[in-house]
Backbone as numpy.savetxt, mean C-alpha at the origin, in Angstrom:
# Nx Ny Nz CAx CAy CAz Cx Cy Cz
-18.79 -30.76 13.18 -19.17 -30.36 11.69 -19.41 -28.72 11.59
-18.72 -28.15 10.79 -18.77 -26.72 10.56 -20.09 -26.21 9.98
-20.54 -25.13 10.50 -21.99 -24.58 10.12 -21.66 -23.63 8.99
-20.56 -23.46 8.59 -20.03 -22.50 7.59 -19.47 -23.13 6.47
-19.58 -22.25 5.31 -18.95 -22.79 4.05 -18.08 -21.68 3.45
-16.73 -22.22 3.01 -16.09 -21.25 2.29 -16.02 -21.30 0.80
-16.12 -20.21 0.05 -16.19 -20.21 -1.39 -15.41 -19.16 -2.10
-15.20 -19.05 -3.25 -14.66 -17.80 -3.98 -15.67 -16.89 -4.33
-15.38 -15.47 -4.04 -16.52 -14.48 -4.36 -16.76 -14.52 -5.98
-18.09 -14.45 -6.10 -18.55 -14.51 -7.49 -18.51 -13.06 -8.04
-19.02 -12.95 -9.39 -18.97 -11.71 -9.92 -20.47 -11.02 -10.09
-21.45 -11.44 -9.42 -22.75 -10.88 -9.31 -22.76 -9.76 -8.36
-23.54 -8.87 -8.78 -23.81 -7.62 -7.83 -24.13 -7.92 -6.43
-25.14 -9.06 -6.31 -25.34 -9.32 -4.98 -24.38 -9.72 -4.17
-23.45 -10.52 -4.79 -22.38 -11.23 -3.89 -21.40 -10.11 -3.55
-21.08 -9.26 -4.52 -20.15 -8.08 -4.22 -20.65 -7.25 -3.13
-21.89 -6.83 -3.28 -22.43 -6.16 -2.39 -22.51 -6.75 -0.78
-22.69 -7.88 -0.73 -22.51 -8.63 0.50 -21.11 -8.65 1.06
-20.15 -8.62 0.15 -18.56 -8.69 0.54 -18.55 -7.27 1.04
-18.98 -6.24 0.41 -18.73 -4.80 0.69 -19.31 -4.34 2.11
-20.63 -4.91 2.13 -21.30 -4.68 3.47 -20.58 -5.35 4.59
-19.97 -6.51 4.42 -19.31 -7.16 5.56 -17.91 -6.21 5.82
-17.16 -5.98 4.82 -15.89 -5.14 4.97 -16.20 -3.72 5.76
-17.23 -3.16 5.20 -17.59 -1.94 5.83 -18.13 -1.83 7.06
-18.75 -3.13 7.59 -19.09 -3.27 8.98 -18.13 -3.86 9.93
-16.93 -4.07 9.26 -15.88 -4.85 10.22 -15.12 -3.71 10.78
-14.71 -3.70 12.10 -13.74 -2.61 12.54 -12.34 -2.79 12.34
-12.17 -4.17 11.83 -10.68 -4.56 11.44 -10.31 -4.62 10.02
-11.26 -4.38 9.23 -10.98 -4.48 7.75 -10.36 -3.23 7.26
-9.53 -3.09 6.35 -9.02 -1.98 5.71 -9.49 -1.65 4.60
-9.08 -0.47 3.92 -9.51 -0.12 2.73 -9.18 -1.03 1.54
-8.13 -1.70 1.69 -7.64 -2.75 0.81 -8.56 -3.92 0.74
-9.37 -4.16 1.64 -10.14 -5.20 1.56 -11.71 -5.20 0.85
-11.70 -3.86 0.26 -12.81 -3.49 -0.43 -12.72 -4.34 -1.84
-13.93 -4.80 -2.31 -13.86 -5.48 -3.63 -13.32 -4.78 -4.88
-13.30 -3.51 -4.71 -12.78 -2.65 -5.81 -11.36 -2.96 -6.20
-10.46 -3.43 -5.05 -9.19 -3.62 -5.51 -9.01 -4.92 -6.14
-9.97 -5.77 -6.19 -9.91 -6.90 -7.01 -9.96 -6.42 -8.53
-10.90 -5.57 -8.81 -10.94 -4.93 -10.23 -9.43 -4.29 -10.59
-9.00 -3.52 -9.68 -7.66 -2.88 -9.87 -6.56 -3.69 -10.35
-6.41 -4.77 -9.53 -5.25 -5.73 -9.60 -5.61 -6.65 -11.02
-6.78 -7.00 -11.14 -6.95 -7.95 -12.29 -6.84 -7.02 -13.71
-7.30 -5.72 -13.58 -7.38 -5.01 -14.91 -6.03 -4.44 -15.06
-5.30 -3.97 -14.03 -3.98 -3.18 -14.05 -2.74 -4.18 -14.36
-2.94 -5.20 -13.99 -1.68 -6.43 -13.91 -2.13 -7.86 -14.58
-3.37 -8.02 -14.39 -3.78 -9.39 -15.16 -3.60 -10.54 -14.32
-3.33 -10.30 -13.03 -3.22 -11.45 -11.99 -4.34 -12.05 -11.73
-4.37 -13.37 -11.61 -5.68 -14.18 -10.98 -5.82 -13.79 -9.56
-7.10 -13.53 -9.20 -7.48 -13.44 -7.91 -8.43 -14.44 -7.13
-8.12 -14.73 -5.98 -9.09 -15.65 -5.38 -9.43 -15.10 -3.96
-10.88 -14.36 -4.25 -11.26 -13.49 -3.09 -12.22 -14.45 -2.12
-11.59 -15.05 -1.28 -12.28 -16.10 -0.40 -13.17 -15.45 0.55
-14.38 -16.18 0.59 -15.69 -15.66 1.78 -16.03 -16.89 2.45
-16.50 -16.68 3.69 -17.11 -17.56 4.41 -18.54 -17.05 4.84
-19.50 -17.94 4.67 -20.98 -17.71 4.83 -21.35 -18.72 5.75
-22.39 -18.18 6.76 -23.16 -19.02 7.61 -24.26 -19.79 6.70
-24.99 -20.53 7.43 -26.06 -21.20 6.83 -27.08 -20.36 6.27
-26.96 -19.19 6.92 -28.13 -18.17 6.73 -27.78 -17.27 5.29
-26.47 -17.63 4.94 -25.98 -16.93 3.81 -25.21 -15.74 4.07
-25.28 -15.27 5.37 -24.63 -14.13 5.91 -22.97 -14.36 6.00
-22.31 -13.23 5.42 -20.81 -13.40 5.27 -20.29 -13.20 6.67
-19.18 -14.07 7.03 -18.84 -14.19 8.27 -17.26 -13.88 8.30
-16.53 -13.89 7.16 -15.21 -13.58 7.15 -14.78 -13.53 5.66
-13.59 -12.70 5.32 -13.13 -12.61 3.85 -11.74 -12.59 3.84
-11.05 -13.26 2.74 -9.75 -13.06 2.64 -9.32 -12.80 1.11
-9.01 -11.78 0.74 -8.59 -11.47 -0.63 -7.05 -12.04 -0.92
-7.02 -12.89 -1.92 -5.74 -13.44 -2.32 -5.43 -13.20 -3.68
-4.32 -12.76 -3.97 -3.71 -12.64 -5.52 -2.62 -13.59 -5.74
-2.63 -14.10 -6.91 -1.59 -14.99 -7.45 -0.40 -14.32 -8.16
0.68 -14.32 -7.68 1.90 -13.95 -8.62 2.61 -15.04 -8.96
2.97 -15.00 -10.39 3.71 -16.16 -10.91 4.76 -15.70 -11.78
5.94 -15.99 -11.53 6.97 -15.71 -12.66 8.18 -16.66 -12.35
9.18 -16.71 -13.50 10.14 -17.55 -13.48 11.22 -17.02 -12.38
11.33 -15.77 -12.51 12.41 -15.11 -11.68 12.18 -15.06 -10.18
10.92 -14.64 -9.85 10.48 -14.46 -8.55 9.39 -15.59 -7.75
9.10 -16.54 -8.54 8.45 -17.78 -8.06 6.93 -17.51 -8.02
6.19 -18.40 -7.39 4.91 -18.48 -7.55 4.18 -18.42 -6.24
3.37 -17.47 -5.89 2.83 -17.55 -4.36 1.57 -16.55 -4.46
0.81 -16.71 -3.29 -0.44 -15.93 -3.06 -0.08 -15.00 -2.04
-0.61 -13.66 -2.28 -0.46 -12.55 -1.44 -1.70 -11.77 -1.05
-1.96 -11.37 0.18 -2.92 -10.53 0.67 -2.45 -9.43 1.50
-2.26 -8.49 0.71 -2.54 -8.01 -0.74 -1.24 -7.49 -1.30
-0.89 -7.94 -2.70 0.52 -7.24 -2.91 0.36 -5.75 -3.39
1.62 -5.09 -3.68 1.56 -3.66 -3.99 0.98 -2.78 -2.89
0.56 -3.12 -1.95 -0.28 -2.19 -0.73 0.29 -2.64 0.58
-0.04 -1.93 1.60 0.51 -2.22 3.05 -0.31 -3.07 3.95
-1.46 -3.39 3.59 -2.50 -4.09 4.57 -3.14 -5.07 3.60
-3.80 -6.12 4.30 -4.50 -7.14 3.88 -4.90 -8.11 4.75
-4.90 -9.42 4.39 -5.03 -10.72 5.35 -6.61 -10.93 5.61
-6.66 -11.70 6.52 -8.10 -12.28 6.89 -8.87 -11.22 7.76
-10.05 -11.21 7.48 -11.02 -10.50 8.38 -12.09 -11.47 8.65
-12.33 -11.75 9.91 -13.32 -12.93 10.49 -13.85 -12.47 11.58
-15.19 -12.99 11.55 -16.09 -12.72 13.02 -15.93 -13.63 13.91
-15.28 -14.61 13.77 -15.09 -15.67 14.76 -13.83 -16.67 14.53
-13.36 -17.40 15.59 -12.35 -18.20 15.17 -12.44 -19.35 14.19
-13.64 -19.80 14.27 -14.10 -20.73 13.34 -14.05 -20.10 11.77
-14.63 -18.89 11.55 -14.44 -18.56 10.34 -13.14 -18.19 9.95
-12.18 -17.66 10.81 -10.84 -17.62 10.68 -10.04 -18.95 10.20
-10.29 -19.92 10.91 -9.71 -21.19 10.76 -9.97 -21.64 9.33
-11.42 -21.56 9.10 -11.65 -22.09 7.63 -11.18 -21.20 6.43
-11.11 -19.74 6.73 -10.34 -19.26 5.48 -8.83 -19.68 5.48
-8.24 -19.73 6.59 -6.87 -20.34 6.65 -6.60 -21.51 6.09
-7.50 -22.46 6.32 -7.35 -23.99 5.83 -7.72 -23.90 4.28
-8.78 -23.16 3.97 -9.01 -23.08 2.32 -7.98 -22.35 1.58
-7.42 -21.32 2.07 -6.20 -20.67 1.52 -5.02 -21.80 1.22
-4.80 -22.34 2.14 -3.85 -23.51 1.92 -4.17 -24.58 0.92
-5.44 -24.90 0.98 -5.87 -25.73 -0.12 -5.58 -25.15 -1.56
-6.07 -23.96 -1.49 -5.82 -23.22 -2.91 -4.37 -23.25 -3.22
-3.45 -22.90 -2.27 -1.83 -22.75 -2.59 -1.59 -24.02 -3.15
-1.98 -25.12 -2.60 -1.53 -26.53 -2.98 -2.17 -26.81 -4.42
-3.30 -26.46 -4.63 -3.93 -26.74 -5.93 -3.24 -26.02 -6.91
-2.72 -24.64 -6.84 -2.01 -23.71 -7.56 -0.62 -24.04 -7.63
-0.21 -24.84 -6.83 1.03 -25.14 -6.72 2.12 -24.04 -6.40
1.62 -23.17 -5.47 2.16 -22.03 -4.85 3.25 -22.36 -3.84
4.32 -21.67 -3.73 5.17 -22.00 -2.80 5.10 -21.48 -1.37
4.36 -20.42 -1.34 3.91 -19.82 0.04 2.80 -18.91 -0.19
2.20 -18.39 1.09 1.25 -17.47 1.21 1.65 -16.61 2.09
1.42 -15.35 1.80 1.93 -14.04 2.60 0.61 -13.25 2.92
0.30 -13.02 4.29 -0.68 -12.36 4.77 -0.18 -10.99 5.26
-0.83 -9.81 5.11 -0.10 -8.57 5.62 -1.30 -8.07 6.65
-0.93 -8.45 7.83 -1.80 -8.06 8.95 -1.24 -6.81 9.86
-2.08 -6.16 10.45 -1.81 -5.18 11.54 -1.75 -5.60 12.93
-2.23 -6.78 13.20 -2.23 -7.48 14.70 -1.74 -8.89 14.84
-1.53 -9.13 15.75 -1.20 -10.61 15.94 -2.26 -11.65 15.80
-1.88 -12.70 15.13 -2.91 -13.75 15.01 -2.50 -15.01 15.91
-3.56 -15.80 16.13 -3.30 -16.90 16.78 -3.14 -18.03 15.58
-1.99 -18.53 15.37 -1.82 -19.49 14.22 -0.36 -20.01 14.35
-0.30 -20.96 13.58 0.91 -21.94 13.34 1.82 -21.30 12.35
1.24 -20.23 11.46 2.20 -19.71 10.28 3.16 -18.94 11.06
4.39 -18.72 10.19 5.61 -18.09 10.56 5.20 -16.62 10.51
5.67 -15.89 11.39 5.44 -14.29 11.47 6.75 -13.75 11.35
6.79 -12.55 10.64 7.83 -11.78 10.45 7.19 -10.35 11.08
8.23 -9.39 11.55 7.97 -8.26 12.28 9.17 -7.16 11.67
9.41 -7.22 10.46 10.27 -6.29 9.97 9.90 -4.96 9.65
8.51 -4.70 9.57 7.94 -3.44 9.32 7.16 -2.88 10.13
7.05 -1.73 10.27 6.07 -0.84 11.15 5.39 0.29 10.28
4.14 0.46 10.60 3.48 1.59 10.09 3.54 2.87 10.75
3.76 4.02 10.29 3.93 5.11 10.89 2.87 5.93 10.81
2.08 6.30 11.92 0.92 7.01 12.05 0.79 8.17 13.05
0.38 9.25 12.43 0.18 10.51 13.31 -1.21 10.81 13.40
-1.73 10.82 14.74 -3.04 11.34 15.13 -3.13 12.77 14.87
-4.52 13.22 14.36 -4.43 14.41 13.69 -5.52 15.25 14.52
-5.28 16.56 14.80 -6.12 17.49 15.57 -7.20 17.99 14.57
-8.05 18.77 15.02 -9.15 19.19 14.25 -8.75 20.25 13.25
-7.47 20.93 13.42 -7.09 21.93 12.57 -5.60 21.72 12.27
-5.11 22.17 11.27 -3.77 22.21 10.66 -2.61 23.31 11.66
-3.51 24.15 11.89 -2.71 25.07 12.74 -2.21 24.86 14.14
-3.26 23.81 14.75 -2.87 23.11 15.94 -1.70 22.25 15.80
-1.99 21.38 14.70 -0.80 20.48 14.33 0.58 21.12 14.12
0.49 22.23 13.44 1.77 23.09 13.33 2.53 23.35 14.50
1.57 23.71 15.52 2.20 24.21 16.84 3.11 23.14 17.45
2.76 21.94 17.08 3.47 20.95 17.95 4.72 20.42 17.16
5.04 21.00 15.88 6.24 20.58 15.02 7.39 21.32 15.67
8.49 20.74 15.48 10.07 21.23 15.71 10.19 22.60 14.92
10.79 23.47 15.66 10.95 24.82 14.62 11.70 24.44 13.32
12.62 23.57 13.48 13.58 23.40 12.11 12.50 22.57 11.07
11.51 21.86 11.42 10.56 21.24 10.57 9.74 22.50 9.92
9.11 23.37 10.71 8.42 24.39 10.31 9.09 25.32 9.13
10.40 25.62 9.67 11.38 26.44 8.73 11.52 25.53 7.40
11.77 24.36 7.31 11.80 23.69 6.18 10.75 23.75 5.11
9.57 23.64 5.72 8.17 23.96 4.80 8.20 25.14 4.47
8.78 26.22 5.16 8.52 27.64 4.61 9.55 27.80 3.70
10.83 27.03 3.83 11.90 27.14 2.80 11.34 26.88 1.26
10.66 25.85 1.31 10.22 25.43 -0.06 9.43 26.60 -0.71
8.55 27.18 0.25 7.58 28.17 -0.29 8.30 29.44 -0.52
9.50 29.67 0.24 10.13 31.17 0.01 10.76 30.81 -1.40
11.30 29.49 -1.89 11.89 29.19 -2.97 10.98 29.33 -4.25
9.62 29.71 -3.80 8.66 29.80 -5.00 8.07 28.60 -5.45
8.19 27.56 -4.67 7.32 26.37 -4.79 5.89 26.35 -4.41
5.22 25.80 -5.18 3.64 25.83 -4.90 3.08 24.44 -4.90
2.09 24.15 -4.04 1.52 22.71 -3.93 -0.11 22.86 -4.01
-0.33 21.68 -4.60 -2.06 21.68 -4.89 -2.36 20.32 -4.71
-3.75 19.98 -4.41 -4.19 18.64 -4.32 -5.35 18.43 -5.38
-5.05 17.43 -6.27 -6.21 17.37 -7.05 -6.55 15.67 -7.46
-6.96 15.52 -8.50 -7.37 14.12 -9.08 -6.68 13.75 -10.11
-7.49 13.05 -11.11 -6.77 12.34 -12.28 -6.06 13.35 -13.21
-6.38 14.65 -13.12 -5.55 15.67 -13.88 -4.16 15.79 -13.45
-3.91 15.23 -12.25 -2.53 15.39 -11.91 -1.70 14.21 -11.92
-2.23 13.17 -12.71 -1.60 11.79 -12.81 -0.42 11.89 -13.62
-0.26 12.60 -14.59 0.91 12.63 -15.44 2.15 13.29 -14.61
1.77 14.44 -13.99 2.89 14.94 -13.10 3.44 14.03 -12.03
2.23 13.44 -11.34 2.73 12.51 -10.30 3.78 11.42 -10.91
3.34 10.89 -12.05 4.02 9.70 -12.52 5.51 10.28 -13.07
5.51 11.50 -13.65 6.90 11.91 -14.02 7.90 12.07 -12.91
7.33 12.41 -11.74 8.13 12.64 -10.48 8.41 11.17 -9.86
7.36 10.29 -9.73 7.49 9.17 -9.10 8.37 8.12 -10.00
8.33 8.15 -11.26 9.06 7.31 -11.96 10.60 7.55 -11.99
10.82 8.90 -11.85 12.28 9.16 -11.79 12.81 8.92 -10.44
12.08 8.90 -9.59 12.43 8.60 -8.19 12.79 7.07 -7.95
11.86 6.35 -8.51 12.12 4.99 -8.48 13.32 4.63 -9.31
13.60 5.23 -10.29 14.85 4.90 -11.15 16.00 5.19 -10.27
16.00 6.36 -9.60 17.11 6.87 -8.85 17.23 5.78 -7.66
16.11 5.24 -7.24 16.36 4.34 -6.08 16.68 2.87 -6.47
16.65 2.54 -7.80 16.95 1.22 -8.40 15.75 0.30 -8.34
14.69 0.93 -8.59 13.41 -0.04 -8.05 12.73 0.24 -9.46
12.13 -1.04 -10.01 11.23 -0.96 -11.01 10.02 -0.31 -10.69
9.43 0.36 -11.61 8.33 1.31 -11.48 7.18 0.68 -11.97
5.84 0.98 -11.18 4.63 0.38 -11.55 4.29 1.19 -12.89
3.57 0.73 -13.79 2.94 1.30 -15.00 2.00 2.28 -14.52
1.81 3.38 -15.35 0.98 4.56 -14.94 -0.60 4.06 -14.89
-0.80 2.99 -15.71 -2.02 2.47 -15.73 -2.42 2.01 -14.47
-1.65 1.54 -13.57 -1.87 0.95 -12.22 -2.62 2.07 -11.60
-1.94 3.34 -11.46 -2.54 4.60 -10.56 -3.85 5.11 -11.40
-3.88 5.02 -12.55 -5.12 5.35 -13.24 -6.19 4.48 -13.13
-6.19 3.24 -12.81 -7.10 2.34 -12.44 -7.61 2.69 -10.98
-6.55 2.81 -9.91 -7.02 3.19 -8.60 -7.96 4.38 -8.65
-7.61 5.44 -9.54 -8.23 6.77 -9.45 -9.66 6.48 -10.30
-9.61 5.56 -11.10 -11.13 5.27 -11.83 -12.00 4.42 -10.75
-11.39 3.61 -10.11 -12.43 2.58 -9.30 -12.56 3.50 -7.93
-11.61 4.13 -7.47 -11.83 4.84 -6.10 -11.82 6.34 -6.29
-12.79 6.84 -7.06 -12.57 8.59 -7.52 -12.67 9.25 -6.20
-13.70 8.91 -5.22 -13.98 9.68 -3.94 -12.85 9.41 -3.05
-12.05 8.30 -2.95 -11.29 7.98 -1.95 -9.76 8.45 -2.16
-9.46 8.84 -3.49 -8.08 9.06 -3.83 -8.04 10.57 -4.42
-6.69 10.95 -3.93 -6.32 12.37 -4.45 -4.78 12.19 -4.79
-4.29 13.19 -5.47 -2.86 13.31 -5.85 -2.55 15.00 -5.49
-1.15 14.91 -4.66 -0.62 16.24 -4.32 0.53 16.39 -5.04
0.80 17.51 -5.70 1.81 17.90 -6.26 2.33 19.16 -6.03
3.85 19.16 -5.89 4.61 20.09 -5.62 5.34 20.79 -6.86
5.24 21.81 -7.15 5.82 22.34 -8.44 6.95 23.43 -8.16
7.91 23.45 -9.05 8.85 24.67 -8.91 8.62 25.19 -10.44
7.93 26.43 -10.52 7.60 27.03 -11.82 6.76 25.90 -12.51
6.98 25.52 -13.57 6.14 24.47 -14.20 6.59 23.18 -13.99
7.52 22.98 -13.38 8.19 21.62 -13.07 7.76 20.75 -11.86
6.96 19.74 -11.98 6.67 19.00 -10.82 7.99 18.32 -10.09
8.05 18.62 -8.81 9.24 18.33 -8.07 9.15 17.36 -6.87
7.74 17.20 -6.50 7.44 16.20 -5.44 6.05 15.95 -5.57
5.67 14.63 -5.27 4.28 14.08 -5.48 3.72 13.03 -4.54
2.53 13.04 -4.01 2.11 11.91 -3.47 0.82 11.43 -3.85
0.49 10.26 -3.66 -0.81 9.57 -3.99 -1.45 9.23 -2.78
-2.58 9.90 -2.53 -3.58 9.78 -1.33 -4.54 8.53 -1.35
-4.82 7.95 -0.28 -5.88 6.99 -0.25 -6.57 7.13 1.10
-8.06 7.60 1.08 -8.67 7.70 2.37 -9.49 6.51 2.56
-9.73 6.05 3.74 -10.74 5.06 4.08 -11.02 5.37 5.66
-12.25 5.45 5.91 -13.03 5.83 7.16 -12.12 7.25 7.65
-11.61 6.95 8.88 -11.01 8.18 9.35 -9.56 8.24 9.18
-8.89 7.56 8.24 -7.47 7.47 8.11 -7.12 7.93 6.53
-6.28 8.83 6.46 -5.85 9.17 5.25 -4.33 8.65 5.06
-4.03 7.76 4.02 -2.80 7.31 3.93 -2.16 7.78 2.53
-0.72 7.82 2.51 -0.01 8.13 1.51 0.90 6.97 1.12
0.36 6.03 0.42 1.11 4.82 0.04 2.16 5.15 -0.98
2.16 6.02 -1.79 3.23 6.30 -2.68 3.46 7.76 -2.82
4.74 8.07 -2.48 5.41 9.40 -2.67 6.82 9.50 -2.97
7.12 10.53 -3.68 8.23 10.66 -4.44 8.73 12.10 -4.54
10.05 12.34 -4.37 10.51 13.83 -4.87 11.61 13.64 -5.69
11.91 14.74 -6.65 13.04 14.74 -7.58 14.30 15.12 -6.68
15.33 14.24 -6.57 16.53 14.41 -5.84 17.25 15.86 -6.25
17.06 16.11 -7.59 17.84 17.26 -7.97 17.38 18.56 -7.45
16.25 18.62 -6.60 15.76 19.76 -5.99 15.69 19.58 -4.47
16.52 18.57 -4.06 16.60 18.28 -2.53 16.78 19.54 -1.75
17.67 20.31 -2.19 18.17 21.30 -1.45 17.10 22.46 -1.04
15.96 22.30 -1.95 14.94 23.43 -1.78 13.70 22.68 -0.91
14.00 21.52 -0.52 12.93 21.05 0.51 11.46 20.74 -0.03
11.40 20.27 -1.16 10.16 20.09 -1.95 9.13 18.85 -1.15
9.87 18.00 -0.48 9.37 17.03 0.02 8.71 17.54 1.33
9.28 18.56 2.06 8.70 19.01 3.22 7.26 19.77 2.81
7.40 20.69 1.72 6.07 21.13 1.41 5.00 20.17 1.04
5.43 19.11 0.40 4.54 17.96 0.04 3.77 17.39 1.23
4.59 17.14 2.18 3.94 16.41 3.43 3.26 17.52 4.36
3.67 18.71 4.48 2.88 19.62 4.96 1.51 20.04 4.55
1.62 20.02 3.05 0.27 20.14 2.34 -0.86 19.04 2.55
-0.11 17.75 2.44 -1.11 16.62 2.61 -1.76 16.51 3.98
-0.88 16.96 5.03 -1.23 16.98 6.53 -2.30 18.08 6.77
-2.16 19.24 6.03 -3.24 20.20 6.04 -4.44 19.84 5.30
-4.40 19.00 4.11 -5.46 18.58 3.50 -6.16 17.40 4.46
-5.51 16.65 4.95 -6.11 15.73 5.96 -6.84 16.28 7.04
-6.20 17.36 7.61 -7.05 17.89 8.70 -8.32 18.60 8.16
-8.16 19.36 7.03 -9.22 19.96 6.46 -10.58 19.02 6.09
-10.24 17.85 5.77 -11.06 17.05 5.42 -11.69 16.18 6.36
-11.27 16.37 7.73 -11.69 15.64 9.05 -11.12 14.16 9.27
-10.07 13.96 8.49 -9.36 12.65 8.89 -8.76 12.93 10.38
-8.92 11.64 10.94 -8.34 11.67 12.33 -6.83 11.19 12.55
-6.49 10.41 11.48 -5.32 9.72 11.66 -4.67 9.86 10.04
-3.16 10.25 10.12 -2.51 10.31 8.86 -1.47 9.20 8.74
-1.68 8.30 7.86 -0.75 7.02 7.68 0.31 7.32 6.87
1.39 7.32 7.32 2.77 7.85 6.22 3.13 6.62 5.47
2.45 5.22 5.91 2.99 4.01 5.43 4.13 3.39 5.88
4.58 2.13 5.69 5.50 1.41 6.25 6.84 1.66 6.14
7.47 1.38 7.02 9.17 1.53 7.16 9.76 0.65 7.86
10.93 0.39 7.52 11.84 -0.49 8.62 12.21 0.40 9.73
12.25 -0.03 11.03 12.56 0.57 11.91 14.06 1.23 11.89
14.15 2.61 12.38 15.44 3.13 12.25 16.06 3.42 10.85
15.19 3.27 9.94 15.71 3.47 8.57 15.62 4.98 8.32
16.15 5.49 7.15 16.17 6.67 6.70 14.27 7.32 6.73
13.74 6.48 6.00 12.20 6.85 5.87 11.53 6.81 7.20
11.95 5.96 8.11 11.32 5.86 9.60 11.76 7.31 10.19
12.88 7.59 10.01 13.25 8.90 10.72 12.56 10.22 10.33
12.48 10.18 8.74 11.89 11.09 8.13 10.30 11.20 8.79
9.69 10.35 8.77 8.17 10.19 9.28 8.33 10.50 10.56
9.28 10.04 11.54 9.16 10.38 13.00 9.10 11.79 13.26
9.85 12.62 12.41 10.22 14.01 12.88 8.75 14.83 12.65
7.90 14.39 12.05 6.48 14.79 11.97 5.65 14.51 13.05
6.32 13.71 13.89 5.27 13.07 15.01 4.83 11.88 14.90
4.90 11.07 13.92 4.18 9.78 13.58 4.92 8.91 14.54
4.09 7.84 15.23 4.56 6.84 15.92 4.30 5.53 15.22
5.15 4.50 15.62 5.16 3.23 14.86 4.27 2.42 15.53
3.53 1.61 14.41 2.51 0.55 14.88 3.11 -0.76 14.11
3.46 -1.69 15.01 4.04 -3.02 14.50 3.04 -3.64 13.58
3.72 -3.94 12.39 3.09 -4.87 11.37 3.45 -6.37 11.42
2.50 -7.31 11.31 2.67 -8.68 11.37 2.32 -9.28 9.90
3.31 -9.74 9.32 3.27 -10.43 8.20 3.46 -12.01 8.45
2.26 -12.70 7.95 2.33 -13.99 8.31 2.53 -15.17 6.96
3.30 -15.98 7.02 3.71 -16.92 5.96 3.35 -18.39 6.15
2.79 -19.07 5.20 2.63 -20.58 5.23 3.63 -20.77 3.94
4.53 -21.84 4.45 5.54 -22.19 3.39 5.37 -23.58 3.20
5.44 -23.97 1.77 5.24 -25.24 1.23 6.45 -26.09 1.75
6.48 -27.06 2.07 7.40 -27.99 2.67 8.54 -27.51 3.61
7.91 -26.53 4.36 8.80 -26.02 5.48 9.91 -25.11 5.02
9.69 -24.49 3.94 10.92 -23.70 3.14 11.02 -22.35 4.20
12.24 -21.60 3.79 12.36 -20.30 4.56 11.43 -19.37 3.90
11.34 -18.32 4.82 10.62 -17.26 4.48 11.02 -16.45 3.38
10.64 -16.19 2.23 11.31 -15.57 1.14 11.84 -13.99 1.46
12.80 -13.58 0.84 13.46 -12.16 0.93 13.11 -11.35 -0.37
11.94 -11.13 -0.76 11.91 -10.43 -2.05 11.84 -8.90 -1.67
12.80 -8.38 -1.24 12.94 -7.13 -0.97 14.35 -6.54 -1.47
14.35 -5.09 -1.52 15.68 -4.47 -1.83 16.67 -4.60 -1.03
16.49 -4.86 0.21 17.72 -5.16 1.33 18.24 -6.53 1.19
17.76 -7.26 0.34 18.39 -8.72 0.05 19.48 -8.31 -0.75
20.92 -8.86 -0.20 22.04 -8.52 -0.94 22.16 -9.11 -2.30
21.44 -10.12 -2.68 21.41 -10.65 -4.00 20.99 -9.73 -5.00
20.25 -8.63 -4.62 19.68 -7.84 -5.72 20.45 -6.57 -5.73
21.67 -6.56 -4.96 22.38 -5.23 -5.10 22.89 -4.79 -6.34
23.42 -5.75 -7.12 24.11 -5.58 -8.46 22.89 -5.04 -9.32
21.76 -5.65 -9.25 20.60 -5.33 -10.25 20.06 -3.76 -9.82
20.15 -3.51 -8.59 19.78 -2.21 -8.30 20.73 -1.15 -8.81
22.02 -1.40 -8.56 23.01 -0.60 -9.16 22.97 -0.32 -10.60
22.70 -1.52 -11.22 22.65 -1.40 -12.71 21.26 -0.52 -13.05
20.20 -0.72 -12.60 18.86 -0.16 -12.79 19.03 1.61 -12.44
19.87 1.83 -11.71 19.97 3.26 -11.36 20.73 4.08 -12.50
21.41 3.37 -13.37 22.20 3.92 -14.31 21.29 3.89 -15.73
20.03 3.37 -15.75 19.38 3.34 -16.90 18.58 4.62 -17.21
18.37 5.18 -18.35 17.82 6.49 -18.75 16.21 6.13 -18.19
15.59 7.25 -17.72 14.11 6.97 -17.17 13.18 6.46 -18.12
13.41 6.91 -19.45 12.60 6.21 -20.38 12.59 4.79 -20.60
13.93 4.17 -20.47 14.02 2.83 -20.47 13.48 1.97 -19.19
13.77 2.64 -18.21 13.28 2.09 -16.90 11.76 2.07 -16.87
11.19 3.22 -17.47 9.70 3.06 -17.35 9.14 2.08 -18.39
9.79 1.69 -19.49 9.33 0.83 -20.26 9.51 -0.69 -19.86
10.74 -0.80 -19.31 10.91 -2.34 -18.76 10.23 -2.43 -17.42
10.33 -1.50 -16.44 10.03 -1.63 -15.07 8.75 -2.39 -14.72
7.66 -1.90 -15.47 6.29 -2.51 -15.07 6.06 -3.87 -15.43
6.89 -4.22 -16.38 6.95 -5.85 -16.68 7.59 -6.77 -15.45
8.59 -6.22 -14.79 9.19 -6.81 -13.68 8.41 -6.57 -12.41
8.01 -5.38 -11.89 7.57 -5.18 -10.70 6.07 -5.75 -10.36
5.36 -5.90 -11.68 4.05 -6.72 -11.47 4.11 -8.01 -10.89
5.40 -8.48 -10.66 5.53 -9.91 -10.20 6.27 -9.81 -8.80
6.37 -8.61 -8.18 6.97 -8.43 -7.00 6.14 -7.67 -5.98
5.72 -8.73 -4.80 4.69 -8.04 -3.82 4.77 -6.80 -3.34
């Protein structure tokens, strides 16, 4: 008989504090396991959340699993840990706590009539769930100074960063005051890629909930923002989960100045690792990140599938979305920004 009990995280300050204390005390937890992301997702998207926790008889938290329910006619009904970001999944202090969280997640999936559960892990699990290894996280160890980091860059890379500066481009790192410029660049870039864009309110909510952990980097050409990145720091790692550049200015290399600036910022702030985010191996974004010296770290996404169904392919590489992507790229940015948030909120 188990000496532990699994339940859904309540809303009291004491319960949230106990969750936060466990996450901050765990070496395998990520920034996305912080309880604040529950508020971000609920308030920005309106999705139901099921933040599962395991406690011992003494009431001490022994494991956590944040789950979000996405449900729509077009994309189905499923639980994700965690949608819209790179990491999530189970954090547990023992095999017993892990098994209890896994079992309780399946119970909730069945109760909610969900077709599948997706867990975004950084390490392999001992589980019967189906694993996919389509993505890697590109990470760069950082020295104590940016000057030291630059010495290791290929000469072509250094010249591309200088090129943007010679063209009169400037870069700065700020906070909420940079949000409008970030969204201008980001939303145009997403339209150009044929991808529905998140609403600006999503990023505003992250800045509100995590003011100390988040920053925005803007590269400008005169008064025009031409590249932008959204930064999220947790412990010794600084991540750039969302970045974009205006392809109309590609010849001037604004993207190179963007990444040079955020790497300099990361070194100045004392971060030890820069996380470029996830990529498919050998893709264009993979090679772009690799040139900075980033190394791949395999990601493991685990799936529980109802009735033994096939693992879903809700990604732009799926041929069934090719026509929709092509049509989306032809939309005016204003129209894409109006429609996009209502679609992308249902995509993990």
